[in-house]
C-alpha positions in Angstrom: 67.2 108.6 -6.8 68.9 108.0 -3.5 71.0 104.8 -3.8 73.6 103.4 -1.4 76.5 101.9 -3.4 79.7 100.1 -2.3 80.6 102.8 0.1 77.5 104.8 1.1 75.3 107.2 -0.7 76.9 109.7 -3.0 75.5 112.4 -5.3 76.3 115.6 -7.2 75.9 118.6 -4.9 72.7 120.6 -5.5 71.4 118.1 -8.1 71.3 114.8 -6.1 73.1 115.6 -2.8 70.7 118.3 -1.6 69.6 119.3 1.9 66.2 117.9 1.2 67.5 114.5 0.3 70.0 114.6 3.1 67.2 115.2 5.6 65.5 112.0 4.4 68.6 109.9 4.7 69.4 111.3 8.1 65.9 110.6 9.3 66.1 107.1 7.9 69.3 106.6 9.8 67.7 107.8 13.0 64.7 105.5 12.6 67.0 102.5 12.0 69.2 103.6 15.0 66.2 103.7 17.3 65.3 100.2 16.3 68.7 98.7 17.1 69.4 100.9 20.2 66.3 101.5 22.3 68.3 102.7 25.3 70.1 106.1 24.9 71.2 105.7 21.3 74.2 107.7 20.2 76.1 108.5 17.0 79.4 110.1 16.0 79.4 112.5 13.1 82.4 113.8 11.1 82.9 115.5 7.8 85.6 116.2 5.2 86.9 119.3 3.4 84.3 119.4 0.6 82.0 122.2 -0.2 79.2 122.4 2.4 80.4 119.3 4.2 80.2 121.1 7.6 76.7 122.4 6.9 75.5 119.0 5.7 77.0 117.4 8.9 75.3 120.0 11.1 71.9 119.3 9.5 72.4 115.6 10.0 73.3 116.2 13.7 70.2 118.4 14.2 67.8 115.7 12.7 69.4 112.9 14.8 69.2 115.1 18.0 65.6 115.9 17.1 65.0 112.2 17.2 66.4 112.0 20.8 69.7 110.6 19.7 72.9 111.8 21.4 75.2 113.2 18.8 79.0 113.5 19.1 80.2 115.8 16.3 83.8 116.7 15.3 84.9 120.3 15.9 86.4 120.6 12.5 86.9 118.4 9.4 88.1 114.9 10.2 89.2 111.7 8.5 86.8 108.8 8.1 89.1 106.5 10.2 88.9 109.1 13.0 85.1 108.8 13.0 85.3 105.0 12.9 87.7 105.0 15.8 85.6 107.3 17.9 82.4 105.4 17.1 84.0 102.3 18.7 85.9 104.2 21.5 82.8 106.2 22.6 80.5 103.1 22.5 78.3 104.8 19.9 75.7 102.8 18.0 76.6 104.3 14.6 79.0 106.7 12.9 78.2 109.0 10.0 80.8 110.7 7.8 79.8 113.4 5.3 82.3 112.7 2.5 82.5 111.5 -1.1 85.9 110.1 -0.5 87.9 110.2 -3.8 85.1 111.6 -6.1 85.5 114.9 -7.9 84.7 118.1 -6.0 81.1 118.4 -7.3 80.2 115.2 -5.3 79.4 114.7 -1.7 78.3 111.6 0.3 77.0 110.0 3.4 78.9 107.0 4.9 77.6 105.0 7.8 79.9 103.3 10.3 79.1 100.4 12.5 79.6 100.3 16.3 82.7 98.0 15.9 84.6 100.8 14.2 84.3 99.8 10.6 81.9 100.3 7.6 78.3 99.4 8.3 77.5 95.9 7.0 75.4 95.3 3.9 72.6 94.1 6.2 72.7 97.4 8.2 72.7 99.4 5.0 69.7 97.4 3.7 67.8 98.2 6.9 68.5 102.0 6.5 67.3 101.8 2.9 64.0 100.2 4.0 63.5 103.1 6.4 64.4 105.5 3.6 61.8 104.0 1.3 59.0 104.5 3.8 60.0 108.1 4.4 60.2 108.9 0.6 56.7 107.5 0.2 55.1 109.8 2.8 55.7 113.5 3.1 57.6 114.4 6.3 57.5 117.4 8.6 60.9 118.3 9.9 60.6 120.2 13.2 64.2 120.2 14.4 65.7 123.1 16.3 68.8 125.2 15.7 72.2 123.5 16.0 73.2 125.7 19.0 70.0 124.9 20.9 70.9 121.2 20.8 74.5 122.0 21.9 73.1 123.9 24.9 70.8 121.0 25.8 73.8 118.6 25.4 72.0 116.7 22.7 74.9 117.6 20.4 78.4 117.4 21.8 81.3 118.9 20.0 84.6 117.1 20.4 88.2 117.0 19.1 88.6 113.9 16.9 92.3 114.2 16.2 94.1 114.2 19.5 93.0 110.9 21.1 93.1 109.2 17.6 96.8 110.3 17.2 97.6 109.1 20.7 96.2 105.7 19.7 98.2 105.6 16.5 101.4 106.2 18.6 100.7 103.1 20.6 100.2 101.0 17.5 103.3 101.8 15.5 106.9 102.4 16.6 107.2 106.2 16.2 110.7 106.3 17.7 111.9 103.7 15.1 110.5 105.8 12.3 111.9 109.0 13.6 115.4 107.5 14.1 115.4 106.4 10.4 115.3 110.1 9.4 113.3 109.5 6.3 112.8 112.5 4.0 109.1 112.2 3.5 106.8 114.0 1.0 103.1 113.9 1.9 100.1 114.8 -0.2 96.8 114.9 1.6 95.2 116.0 -1.7 93.5 119.0 -0.1 91.5 116.4 1.9 90.9 115.6 5.6 94.4 114.3 6.1 95.8 117.9 6.2 98.2 118.2 9.2 97.4 114.7 10.5 100.6 113.0 9.4 102.5 116.2 10.0 101.4 116.1 13.7 103.1 112.7 14.0 106.1 113.6 11.9 106.7 117.3 12.0 109.6 117.3 9.6 107.7 116.0 6.6 107.0 118.2 3.6 103.4 118.6 2.6 101.9 119.6 -0.8 98.2 120.3 -1.5 98.0 120.9 2.2 95.6 123.9 2.1 91.9 123.9 2.7 90.4 123.9 -0.9 87.0 122.4 -1.5 87.6 122.4 -5.2 90.8 120.3 -4.7 92.9 122.8 -6.7 94.5 121.3 -9.8 93.5 117.7 -8.8 90.7 116.2 -10.8 90.0 113.5 -8.2 91.5 113.4 -4.6 92.4 109.8 -5.3 95.9 108.5 -4.5 96.5 106.7 -7.8 99.1 107.3 -10.5 97.0 109.6 -12.7 96.3 112.0 -9.9 99.7 112.1 -8.2 101.5 114.0 -11.0 102.8 116.7 -8.8 104.2 114.3 -6.3 105.7 112.0 -8.9 107.4 115.0 -10.6 108.9 116.2 -7.2 110.0 112.7 -6.3 112.0 112.3 -9.5 114.4 115.0 -8.3 115.6 112.6 -5.6 115.1 114.9 -2.6 112.8 112.5 -0.7 113.0 108.8 0.3 109.2 108.2 -0.1 106.1 110.0 -1.2 102.8 109.2 0.6 99.3 110.3 -0.4 95.9 109.9 1.1 92.5 110.5 -0.5 89.8 113.0 0.3 88.7 111.4 3.6 92.2 109.8 4.2 91.0 106.2 4.4 93.1 105.2 1.4 96.9 105.3 0.8 99.1 105.6 -2.2 102.9 105.8 -2.4 105.8 106.8 -4.7 109.3 105.5 -4.3 112.5 107.6 -4.2 112.9 107.3 -8.0 109.5 108.7 -8.7 107.8 105.4 -9.5 104.2 104.9 -8.3 103.7 102.0 -6.0 100.2 100.6 -6.2 98.1 99.4 -3.4 98.6 95.7 -4.5 102.2 96.0 -3.5 101.5 98.0 -0.4 99.0 95.2 0.7 101.7 92.6 0.1 104.4 94.5 1.9 102.2 94.9 5.0 101.0 91.2 4.8 104.6 89.9 4.7 105.7 92.1 7.6 102.7 91.2 9.8 103.1 87.5 9.1 106.8 87.1 8.9 108.2 89.7 11.3 105.3 90.3 13.7 104.3 86.7 13.6 100.6 87.5 13.3 98.3 84.6 12.6 94.8 84.3 11.2 93.1 84.5 7.8 93.5 87.1 5.0 90.6 88.9 3.3 90.7 90.5 -0.1 88.3 91.7 -2.8 88.2 90.1 -6.3 90.1 93.1 -7.7 93.2 92.7 -5.6 96.4 91.1 -6.8 96.9 87.3 -7.2 100.1 87.7 -5.2 97.9 87.4 -2.2 96.6 84.1 -3.3 100.1 82.8 -3.9 101.3 84.0 -0.5 98.4 82.4 1.3 98.8 79.1 -0.6 102.5 79.0 0.2 101.9 79.5 4.0 98.6 77.6 4.2 96.7 80.8 5.3 92.9 80.8 4.9 91.8 83.3 2.3 88.4 85.0 2.0 87.7 86.7 -1.3 84.7 89.1 -1.5 82.9 91.4 -3.9 84.4 94.9 -4.2 83.6 97.1 -1.2 85.4 97.3 2.1 82.2 96.8 3.9 82.4 93.1 2.9 86.0 92.9 4.2 85.1 94.7 7.5 82.3 92.3 8.2 84.7 89.4 8.0 87.3 91.3 10.1 84.7 91.8 12.8 83.7 88.1 12.8 87.0 86.3 12.2 90.7 86.6 13.1 92.1 88.5 10.1 95.7 89.5 9.7 94.9 92.0 6.9 92.0 92.8 4.6 91.7 95.2 1.7 90.9 96.2 -1.8 92.8 97.4 -4.8 91.8 101.1 -4.4 94.2 101.6 -1.5 91.9 100.7 1.4 93.6 98.3 3.8 92.8 97.2 7.3 95.0 95.2 9.7 94.8 93.3 12.9 96.8 96.1 14.6 93.9 98.5 14.2 90.2 98.8 14.0 88.5 96.9 11.1 88.7 100.0 8.9 90.7 101.4 6.1 93.1 104.1 7.3 95.5 105.8 5.0 97.4 107.6 7.8 97.8 104.5 9.9 98.9 102.4 6.9 101.4 105.0 5.9 102.9 105.0 9.3 103.1 101.2 9.3 104.8 101.3 5.8 107.4 103.7 7.3 107.9 101.4 10.2 108.6 98.5 7.8 111.1 100.5 5.9 112.8 101.4 9.1 112.9 97.9 10.6 113.9 96.2 7.4 116.5 99.0 6.5 115.1 98.9 3.0 113.8 101.5 0.6 110.3 101.2 -0.8 111.8 100.2 -4.1 113.8 97.4 -2.5 110.6 96.1 -0.7 108.9 96.1 -4.1 111.8 94.3 -5.7 111.6 91.6 -3.0 108.0 91.0 -4.0 109.0 90.5 -7.6 111.8 88.2 -6.7 109.4 86.0 -4.6 106.3 86.1 -6.7 107.4 87.0 -10.2 106.4 90.1 -12.2 102.9 91.4 -11.5 101.8 94.5 -13.3 98.4 96.2 -12.8 96.2 99.0 -14.2 92.6 100.1 -14.1 90.6 102.1 -16.6 87.4 103.8 -15.7 85.0 104.5 -18.6 82.0 106.9 -18.2 78.9 105.2 -19.6 75.2 105.8 -20.0 72.7 103.3 -18.5 72.2 101.8 -22.0 75.9 101.4 -22.5 76.4 99.8 -19.1 73.7 97.3 -19.9 75.3 96.5 -23.3 78.7 96.0 -21.8 77.5 93.7 -19.0 75.4 91.8 -21.5 78.5 91.1 -23.7 80.3 89.8 -20.6 77.3 87.6 -19.7 77.8 85.7 -22.9 81.1 84.4 -21.6 83.7 85.1 -24.3 86.1 82.2 -24.8 89.0 84.5 -25.8 90.1 88.1 -25.1 92.0 88.9 -28.3 94.9 86.4 -28.4 94.3 85.3 -24.8 92.3 82.2 -24.0 89.9 82.6 -21.1 90.6 79.8 -18.6 88.0 80.6 -16.0 85.3 83.2 -15.3 84.5 84.4 -11.8 81.2 86.3 -11.3 81.5 87.1 -7.6 81.4 90.8 -8.6 81.1 91.7 -12.2 83.0 89.4 -14.5 86.6 88.3 -13.9 88.2 86.6 -16.8 91.3 84.5 -16.0 94.0 84.0 -18.7 97.5 82.5 -18.3 99.5 84.7 -15.9 96.8 87.4 -15.8 93.2 88.4 -15.4 90.7 91.0 -16.5 87.8 92.2 -14.3 84.9 94.2 -15.6 82.4 95.6 -13.2 80.0 98.5 -12.9 81.0 101.1 -10.2 78.7 101.1 -7.2 79.2 104.8 -6.6 79.7 106.5 -10.0 78.3 106.2 -13.6 81.3 104.1 -14.7 82.4 100.8 -15.9 85.7 99.8 -14.3 88.2 97.6 -16.2 90.9 96.1 -14.0 93.8 93.9 -15.3 96.8 92.2 -13.9 99.5 90.4 -15.9 103.2 89.6 -16.1 103.9 92.6 -18.3 102.4 96.0 -18.8 101.9 95.2 -22.5 99.7 92.3 -21.5 97.8 94.4 -19.0 97.2 97.1 -21.7 96.2 94.5 -24.2 93.7 92.9 -21.8 92.2 96.3 -21.0 91.9 97.1 -24.7 90.1 93.8 -25.4 87.8 94.3 -22.4 86.8 97.7 -23.7 86.1 96.3 -27.1 83.4 94.1 -25.5 81.4 97.3 -25.3 80.8 97.1 -29.0 
């Protein structure tokens, strides 16, 4: 099975993500590309630090070049935002990133980027899937040449993705303001593609998990959420740093830890960025969020009469709106945020720099910025639990949700939203239950006015499995 989920195709290396399957996906991408760009089609390809990512990227490049498509491929591992940026900057028709983002080390993946510098739209992915279906139904002969042969023929062009991307970042955030603040910064690229990227902008930062390690060392998932930032949180508790910043495996997501060692989730980061863009930078437009993001966004938009788009989970839905409408900020709960200052793409490094700019301009710590949110919007606590399930268990869980329970334990269900999964609203809180689009999981998300309520809602949600 080759299935594109919320963020591309992912599979376990050697079982699902094989060279054979990759060849079919790459050929399907080439067939689609030649349909939409009949005149000198081109593509940008990048890859992360995972096992065989470079080799997978090179095979993808060879197949695209074989299909008479000009390929621009990064000279070393690169972040997903770097590929998205260069796809737009070079005027390429598509971008491809070999990455499984935050998944465990045994996974790899294939992300497709649109010409506008963001994730391919659902319509584009559907077209690639149609081409893939045709290819899988008929045996193919792959007659591509060696990688170096295409390089010699200029069909494959190797380039440095980092330098011009970082020059661009410097134009979009106030680097002098950040440097003058003299923040003591701890950065965790989680052995991912963000290695040495933030440090190039801010040489004095301290990095952990900064070595090339395809197994991600002692990290189960290269995902910047509380459970996987244990090393950073432990270091931050000693008070030597003003802020801890982490990015995921392909550096399109960001997480943060304040100077006391408390994890700051992406809901708060989204709100801090939104308030700064609207109130300080006077940016105007709409806001876009997925159903799993904090209700603080709804409150802020209602207060300021800002149009709000709410989508299913998946940044591709946000990016589509950002490309079509004037959007101040768009994002999802997993740490993927895009702003009007940048391309319509998640970018952990860019958002980290913007967060540092806000701290410097406001002369406030990250904790103080979070306290300001609580003062304005009240207490909002959040947590997510991911439960590994079989196909039969997944069906049973979703069937239980379909029945529309009137109560979740002691909480009365006020409203149910089925935009993506099942979102049950209760007084001062909500519970969202949905199947992962990239992993064999059911995700349980909850927000409430206390952690005890959040825990209780999650417990009640998981009971629906029975």
